[in-house]
DSSP file (Angstrom, degrees, kcal/mol; ACC not computed):
  #  RESIDUE AA STRUCTURE BP1 BP2  ACC     N-H-->O    O-->H-N    N-H-->O    O-->H-N    TCO  KAPPA ALPHA  PHI   PSI    X-CA   Y-CA   Z-CA
    1    1 A M              0   0    0      0, 0.0     0, 0.0     0, 0.0     0, 0.0   0.000 360.0 360.0 360.0 124.1  137.1   91.0   60.0
    2    2 A A        -     0   0    0      1,-0.1     2,-0.0     3,-0.0     0, 0.0  -0.388 360.0-108.6 -79.7 144.9  135.3   93.1   62.6
    3    3 A P        -     0   0    0      0, 0.0    -1,-0.1     0, 0.0     3,-0.1  -0.339  38.1 -95.5 -66.6 159.2  133.6   96.4   61.2
    4    4 A I        -     0   0    0      1,-0.1     5,-0.1     2,-0.0     0, 0.0  -0.555  46.1-108.3 -63.8 125.9  135.1   99.8   62.1
    5    5 A P     >  -     0   0    0      0, 0.0     4,-1.4     0, 0.0     5,-0.1  -0.330  20.1-124.8 -62.1 154.6  133.3  101.3   65.1
    6    6 A F  H  > S+     0   0    0      2,-0.2     4,-2.1     1,-0.2     5,-0.2   0.845 110.0  55.4 -67.4 -41.1  131.1  104.3   64.3
    7    7 A E  H  > S+     0   0    0      1,-0.2     4,-3.0     2,-0.2    -1,-0.2   0.952 108.8  48.5 -62.1 -50.4  133.0  106.6   66.9
    8    8 A H  H  > S+     0   0    0      1,-0.2     4,-2.2     2,-0.2    -1,-0.2   0.854 110.2  49.6 -64.9 -32.9  136.3  105.8   65.1
    9    9 A A  H  X S+     0   0    0     -4,-1.4     4,-3.0     2,-0.2    -1,-0.2   0.932 112.9  47.8 -68.7 -45.2  134.9  106.5   61.7
   10   10 A L  H  X S+     0   0    0     -4,-2.1     4,-2.7     2,-0.2     5,-0.2   0.923 111.2  51.1 -63.8 -44.6  133.5  109.9   63.0
   11   11 A V  H  X S+     0   0    0     -4,-3.0     4,-2.5     2,-0.2    -1,-0.2   0.956 110.8  48.4 -62.0 -43.9  136.8  110.8   64.7
   12   12 A L  H  X S+     0   0    0     -4,-2.2     4,-2.9     1,-0.2    -2,-0.2   0.945 112.2  49.5 -60.6 -47.3  138.7  110.1   61.4
   13   13 A A  H  X S+     0   0    0     -4,-3.0     4,-2.1     1,-0.2    -1,-0.2   0.877 111.5  48.4 -63.9 -37.0  136.2  112.2   59.5
   14   14 A S  H  X S+     0   0    0     -4,-2.7     4,-2.5     2,-0.2    -1,-0.2   0.872 110.6  49.5 -64.8 -40.2  136.5  115.0   61.9
   15   15 A V  H  X S+     0   0    0     -4,-2.5     4,-2.9    -5,-0.2     3,-0.3   0.990 113.3  49.4 -62.9 -59.6  140.4  115.0   61.9
   16   16 A L  H  X S+     0   0    0     -4,-2.9     4,-2.3     1,-0.3    -2,-0.2   0.855 111.8  47.2 -57.7 -35.6  140.2  115.0   58.1
   17   17 A F  H  X S+     0   0    0     -4,-2.1     4,-2.3     2,-0.2    -1,-0.3   0.891 112.5  48.1 -65.9 -40.1  137.8  117.9   58.0
   18   18 A V  H  X S+     0   0    0     -4,-2.5     4,-3.3    -3,-0.3     5,-0.3   0.926 111.1  52.2 -63.0 -47.3  139.8  119.9   60.6
   19   19 A L  H  X S+     0   0    0     -4,-2.9     4,-2.8     1,-0.2     5,-0.3   0.970 111.1  46.6 -54.3 -54.3  143.0  119.2   58.5
   20   20 A G  H  X S+     0   0    0     -4,-2.3     4,-2.0    -5,-0.2    -1,-0.2   0.900 114.0  48.6 -57.5 -40.8  141.4  120.4   55.3
   21   21 A L  H  X S+     0   0    0     -4,-2.3     4,-2.4     2,-0.2    -1,-0.2   0.927 111.6  47.7 -64.3 -43.2  140.0  123.5   57.1
   22   22 A V  H  X S+     0   0    0     -4,-3.3     4,-2.4     1,-0.2     5,-0.3   0.906 114.5  47.6 -67.6 -39.0  143.4  124.4   58.7
   23   23 A A  H  X S+     0   0    0     -4,-2.8     4,-1.8    -5,-0.3    -1,-0.2   0.860 110.2  53.0 -70.8 -32.7  145.1  123.9   55.2
   24   24 A L  H  < S+     0   0    0     -4,-2.0    -1,-0.2    -5,-0.3    -2,-0.2   0.900 114.0  41.4 -61.3 -50.9  142.4  126.0   53.6
   25   25 A L  H  < S+     0   0    0     -4,-2.4    -2,-0.2    -5,-0.1    -1,-0.2   0.854 122.5  38.2 -71.2 -32.8  143.0  128.9   56.1
   26   26 A I  H  < S+     0   0    0     -4,-2.4    -3,-0.2    -5,-0.2    -2,-0.2   0.953 100.9  72.4 -84.4 -52.8  146.8  128.7   56.2
   27   27 A R     <  -     0   0    0     -4,-1.8     0, 0.0    -5,-0.3     0, 0.0  -0.362  55.1-168.2 -68.9 137.2  147.8  128.0   52.6
   28   28 A R        +     0   0    0     -2,-0.1    66,-2.6    66,-0.0     2,-0.3   0.436  52.8 107.0-107.3  -3.4  147.4  130.8   50.0
   29   29 A N  B  >  -A   93   0A   0     64,-0.2     4,-2.5     1,-0.1    64,-0.2  -0.611  67.0-139.7 -81.2 138.4  148.0  128.8   46.8
   30   30 A L  H  > S+     0   0    0     62,-1.9     4,-1.6    -2,-0.3    -1,-0.1   0.793 101.0  52.8 -71.0 -26.8  144.8  128.3   44.9
   31   31 A I  H  > S+     0   0    0      2,-0.2     4,-2.5     1,-0.2     3,-0.3   0.967 111.9  45.9 -63.2 -54.7  145.7  124.6   43.9
   32   32 A V  H  > S+     0   0    0      1,-0.3     4,-2.5     2,-0.2    -2,-0.2   0.921 110.0  54.9 -63.3 -44.0  146.4  123.7   47.6
   33   33 A M  H  X S+     0   0    0     -4,-2.5     4,-1.9     2,-0.2    -1,-0.3   0.904 108.8  48.2 -48.3 -45.7  143.1  125.5   48.5
   34   34 A L  H  X S+     0   0    0     -4,-1.6     4,-1.8    -3,-0.3    -2,-0.2   0.901 111.4  50.9 -60.3 -47.4  141.2  123.3   46.0
   35   35 A M  H  X S+     0   0    0     -4,-2.5     4,-2.3     1,-0.2    -1,-0.2   0.876 107.0  53.5 -60.9 -38.1  142.9  120.3   47.5
   36   36 A S  H  X S+     0   0    0     -4,-2.5     4,-1.8     1,-0.2    -2,-0.2   0.911 107.1  50.3 -61.0 -46.8  141.9  121.3   50.9
   37   37 A V  H  X S+     0   0    0     -4,-1.9     4,-1.9     2,-0.2    -1,-0.2   0.814 108.0  55.5 -56.0 -36.4  138.2  121.6   49.9
   38   38 A E  H  X S+     0   0    0     -4,-1.8     4,-2.1     2,-0.2    -2,-0.2   0.901 106.2  49.8 -68.4 -41.7  138.4  118.2   48.4
   39   39 A I  H  X S+     0   0    0     -4,-2.3     4,-1.3     1,-0.2    -2,-0.2   0.855 110.4  49.9 -63.3 -34.3  139.6  116.8   51.6
   40   40 A M  H  X S+     0   0    0     -4,-1.8     4,-1.7     1,-0.2    -2,-0.2   0.852 110.0  50.3 -74.8 -31.7  136.8  118.4   53.5
   41   41 A L  H  X S+     0   0    0     -4,-1.9     4,-1.9     2,-0.2    -2,-0.2   0.849 110.1  49.2 -70.8 -31.7  134.3  117.1   51.2
   42   42 A N  H  X S+     0   0    0     -4,-2.1     4,-1.5     1,-0.2    -1,-0.2   0.774 109.4  52.9 -79.5 -21.3  135.7  113.5   51.4
   43   43 A A  H  X S+     0   0    0     -4,-1.3     4,-1.8     2,-0.2    -2,-0.2   0.888 110.1  48.6 -78.3 -30.9  135.6  113.8   55.3
   44   44 A A  H  X S+     0   0    0     -4,-1.7     4,-2.4     1,-0.2    -2,-0.2   0.886 111.5  50.8 -66.8 -39.0  131.9  114.8   55.0
   45   45 A G  H  X S+     0   0    0     -4,-1.9     4,-2.1     2,-0.2    -1,-0.2   0.856 107.2  51.7 -67.1 -32.0  131.4  111.9   52.7
   46   46 A L  H  X S+     0   0    0     -4,-1.5     4,-2.6     2,-0.2    -2,-0.2   0.883 107.7  54.1 -68.8 -45.9  133.0  109.5   55.2
   47   47 A A  H  X S+     0   0    0     -4,-1.8     4,-2.2     2,-0.2     5,-0.2   0.912 110.0  46.5 -56.7 -46.3  130.7  110.8   58.0
   48   48 A F  H  X S+     0   0    0     -4,-2.4     4,-3.0     1,-0.2     5,-0.2   0.957 112.1  49.4 -62.2 -46.5  127.7  110.0   55.8
   49   49 A I  H  X S+     0   0    0     -4,-2.1     4,-1.8    11,-0.2    -2,-0.2   0.859 113.0  47.9 -63.6 -34.2  128.9  106.6   54.9
   50   50 A A  H  X S+     0   0    0     -4,-2.6     4,-1.9     2,-0.2    -1,-0.2   0.880 114.0  46.8 -72.9 -33.5  129.7  105.8   58.7
   51   51 A A  H  X S+     0   0    0     -4,-2.2     4,-2.1    -5,-0.2     6,-0.3   0.932 112.8  49.6 -75.3 -45.9  126.2  107.1   59.8
   52   52 A G  H  X>S+     0   0    0     -4,-3.0     5,-2.1    -5,-0.2     4,-0.7   0.889 112.4  47.2 -56.0 -41.2  124.5  105.2   57.0
   53   53 A S  H  <5S+     0   0    0     -4,-1.8     3,-0.3    -5,-0.2    -1,-0.2   0.887 109.2  56.1 -67.3 -40.0  126.4  102.0   58.0
   54   54 A R  H  <5S+     0   0    0     -4,-1.9    -2,-0.2     1,-0.2    -1,-0.2   0.916 119.3  29.1 -60.5 -45.0  125.5  102.5   61.7
   55   55 A W  H  <5S-     0   0    0     -4,-2.1    -1,-0.2     2,-0.1    -2,-0.2   0.411 110.1-115.0-101.4   7.1  121.9  102.7   61.2
   56   56 A G  T  <5 +     0   0    0     -4,-0.7    -3,-0.2    -3,-0.3    -4,-0.1   0.819  65.6 139.5  62.3  35.5  121.6  100.5   58.2
   57   57 A Q    > < -     0   0    0     -5,-2.1     3,-0.7    -6,-0.3     4,-0.3  -0.888  53.0-147.3-107.0 142.1  120.4  103.0   55.8
   58   58 A P  T 3> S+     0   0    0      0, 0.0     4,-1.8     0, 0.0     3,-0.5   0.602  83.6  92.7 -80.4  -7.7  121.5  103.4   52.2
   59   59 A D  H 3> S+     0   0    0      1,-0.3     4,-2.5     2,-0.2     5,-0.2   0.843  79.6  56.8 -53.3 -39.5  121.0  107.2   52.5
   60   60 A G  H <> S+     0   0    0     -3,-0.7     4,-2.2     1,-0.2    -1,-0.3   0.926 106.6  48.9 -67.4 -39.7  124.7  107.7   53.5
   61   61 A Q  H  > S+     0   0    0     -3,-0.5     4,-2.2    -4,-0.3    -1,-0.2   0.875 110.1  51.3 -67.0 -33.8  125.8  106.1   50.3
   62   62 A V  H  X S+     0   0    0     -4,-1.8     4,-1.9     2,-0.2    -1,-0.2   0.916 110.6  48.6 -60.2 -44.8  123.5  108.2   48.3
   63   63 A M  H  X S+     0   0    0     -4,-2.5     4,-2.5     2,-0.2    -2,-0.2   0.870 108.7  53.2 -58.7 -39.9  124.8  111.3   49.9
   64   64 A F  H  X S+     0   0    0     -4,-2.2     4,-2.3     1,-0.2    -1,-0.2   0.914 105.3  53.0 -68.4 -38.4  128.3  110.3   49.3
   65   65 A L  H  X S+     0   0    0     -4,-2.2     4,-2.0     1,-0.2    -1,-0.2   0.908 111.5  49.1 -59.2 -38.2  127.6  109.8   45.6
   66   66 A L  H  X S+     0   0    0     -4,-1.9     4,-2.5     1,-0.2    -2,-0.2   0.914 110.4  48.6 -58.3 -43.1  126.2  113.4   45.7
   67   67 A I  H  X S+     0   0    0     -4,-2.5     4,-2.5     1,-0.2    -1,-0.2   0.829 110.8  51.4 -68.8 -31.0  129.3  114.8   47.5
   68   68 A L  H  X S+     0   0    0     -4,-2.3     4,-2.3     2,-0.2    -1,-0.2   0.899 111.5  47.6 -75.8 -35.6  131.6  112.9   44.9
   69   69 A T  H  X S+     0   0    0     -4,-2.0     4,-2.1     2,-0.2    -2,-0.2   0.943 113.2  48.5 -64.2 -46.6  129.6  114.5   42.0
   70   70 A L  H  X S+     0   0    0     -4,-2.5     4,-3.2     1,-0.2    -2,-0.2   0.924 111.2  51.0 -52.4 -49.9  129.8  118.0   43.8
   71   71 A A  H  X S+     0   0    0     -4,-2.5     4,-2.3     1,-0.2    -1,-0.2   0.889 109.5  48.8 -62.3 -39.6  133.5  117.5   44.3
   72   72 A A  H  X S+     0   0    0     -4,-2.3     4,-2.2     2,-0.2    -1,-0.2   0.869 112.6  47.3 -70.6 -33.2  134.2  116.6   40.7
   73   73 A A  H  X S+     0   0    0     -4,-2.1     4,-2.8     2,-0.2     5,-0.4   0.963 112.3  51.3 -70.4 -47.5  132.2  119.6   39.4
   74   74 A E  H  X S+     0   0    0     -4,-3.2     4,-2.9     1,-0.2     5,-0.3   0.917 110.7  48.6 -51.2 -47.5  134.1  121.8   42.0
   75   75 A V  H  X S+     0   0    0     -4,-2.3     4,-2.6     2,-0.2     5,-0.3   0.927 112.9  48.6 -63.7 -42.7  137.5  120.4   40.7
   76   76 A G  H  X S+     0   0    0     -4,-2.2     4,-1.7     1,-0.2    -2,-0.2   0.953 117.4  38.2 -57.7 -52.6  136.5  121.1   37.1
   77   77 A V  H  X S+     0   0    0     -4,-2.8     4,-2.7     2,-0.2     5,-0.2   0.937 118.4  50.1 -66.1 -48.7  135.4  124.5   37.5
   78   78 A G  H  X S+     0   0    0     -4,-2.9     4,-3.0    -5,-0.4     5,-0.2   0.945 113.2  45.0 -62.7 -47.1  138.2  125.5   40.1
   79   79 A L  H  X S+     0   0    0     -4,-2.6     4,-1.8    -5,-0.3    -1,-0.2   0.883 112.2  51.5 -69.1 -33.7  141.0  124.1   37.9
   80   80 A G  H  X S+     0   0    0     -4,-1.7     4,-2.2    -5,-0.3    -2,-0.2   0.964 114.5  44.7 -64.7 -50.9  139.6  125.8   34.7
   81   81 A L  H  X S+     0   0    0     -4,-2.7     4,-2.9     1,-0.2    -2,-0.2   0.888 112.5  51.8 -61.8 -39.6  139.4  129.2   36.6
   82   82 A G  H  X S+     0   0    0     -4,-3.0     4,-2.2    -5,-0.2    -1,-0.2   0.814 106.4  53.2 -61.5 -34.4  142.8  128.7   38.0
   83   83 A L  H  X S+     0   0    0     -4,-1.8     4,-2.3    -5,-0.2    -2,-0.2   0.943 110.4  46.9 -68.6 -45.6  144.3  128.0   34.7
   84   84 A Q  H  X S+     0   0    0     -4,-2.2     4,-2.2     1,-0.2    -2,-0.2   0.926 111.0  52.8 -52.3 -51.6  142.8  131.3   33.4
   85   85 A V  H  X S+     0   0    0     -4,-2.9     4,-2.8     1,-0.2     5,-0.4   0.909 110.2  47.1 -55.4 -45.9  144.1  133.1   36.5
   86   86 A Y  H  X S+     0   0    0     -4,-2.2     4,-2.1     1,-0.2    -1,-0.2   0.895 111.4  51.7 -66.5 -40.2  147.6  131.8   36.0
   87   87 A R  H  < S+     0   0    0     -4,-2.3    -1,-0.2     1,-0.2    -2,-0.2   0.861 117.2  38.6 -63.4 -34.0  147.6  132.7   32.3
   88   88 A R  H  < S+     0   0    0     -4,-2.2    -2,-0.2    -5,-0.2    -1,-0.2   0.911 134.0  17.6 -88.0 -41.5  146.5  136.2   32.9
   89   89 A H  H  < S-     0   0    0     -4,-2.8    -3,-0.2     2,-0.2    -2,-0.2   0.479  89.9-130.8-111.5  -2.5  148.5  137.2   36.2
   90   90 A K  S  < S+     0   0    0     -4,-2.1     2,-0.3    -5,-0.4    -4,-0.2   0.801  76.6  82.5  56.9  31.4  151.2  134.5   36.2
   91   91 A T        -     0   0    0     -6,-0.4    -2,-0.2     1,-0.0    -1,-0.1  -0.961  55.9-160.6-158.1 152.6  150.7  133.6   39.8
   92   92 A L        +     0   0    0     -2,-0.3   -62,-1.9    -3,-0.1     2,-0.5   0.187  55.0 121.4-115.1  10.2  148.3  131.4   41.9
   93   93 A D  B  >  -A   29   0A   0    -64,-0.2     4,-1.5     1,-0.2   -64,-0.2  -0.656  55.2-150.0 -80.4 126.4  148.9  133.1   45.2
   94   94 A V  H  > S+     0   0    0    -66,-2.6     4,-2.7    -2,-0.5     3,-0.2   0.928  94.1  51.8 -65.7 -49.4  145.5  134.4   46.5
   95   95 A D  H  > S+     0   0    0      1,-0.2     4,-2.3     2,-0.2     5,-0.2   0.949 109.3  49.5 -56.4 -49.3  147.1  137.4   48.4
   96   96 A R  H  > S+     0   0    0      1,-0.2     4,-1.6     2,-0.2    -1,-0.2   0.857 109.4  51.1 -60.9 -33.9  149.1  138.5   45.4
   97   97 A L  H  X S+     0   0    0     -4,-1.5     4,-1.5    -3,-0.2    -1,-0.2   0.922 107.9  52.8 -65.8 -47.8  146.0  138.4   43.3
   98   98 A S  H  X S+     0   0    0     -4,-2.7     4,-1.1     1,-0.2    -2,-0.2   0.899 110.1  51.0 -58.7 -38.8  144.0  140.6   46.0
   99   99 A E  H  < S+     0   0    0     -4,-2.3    -1,-0.2     1,-0.2    -2,-0.2   0.851 106.1  53.2 -67.7 -32.5  146.9  143.1   45.8
  100  100 A M  H  < S+     0   0    0     -4,-1.6    -1,-0.2    -5,-0.2    -2,-0.2   0.795 103.3  57.1 -67.5 -30.3  146.8  143.3   42.1
  101  101 A Q  H  <        0   0    0     -4,-1.5    -1,-0.2    -3,-0.2    -2,-0.2   0.846 360.0 360.0 -72.8 -34.6  143.1  144.1   42.0
  102  102 A G     <        0   0    0     -4,-1.1    -3,-0.1    -3,-0.2    -2,-0.1   0.363 360.0 360.0 109.4 360.0  143.5  147.1   44.2
């Protein structure tokens, strides 16, 4: 099986990053926004893996492990905060939460 070309991996990473960014900017639900950030982090990890594979360096894999750790921490904290926000305000819509604050 032939390896995936470097350019194709970067194009896929770019498309995933842009999709995550667009979803982050368009959607106002806190859970969807967290998922969008996860997609963006995974796209960055894919770019690091592709670059490390292209030049034969293990640094891309190390960076991907760091990104996975960061993503796991972000999900844990984000979902915990989201749960508290929902319990207090009964909504996860970011625009409605901004209106409530004044």
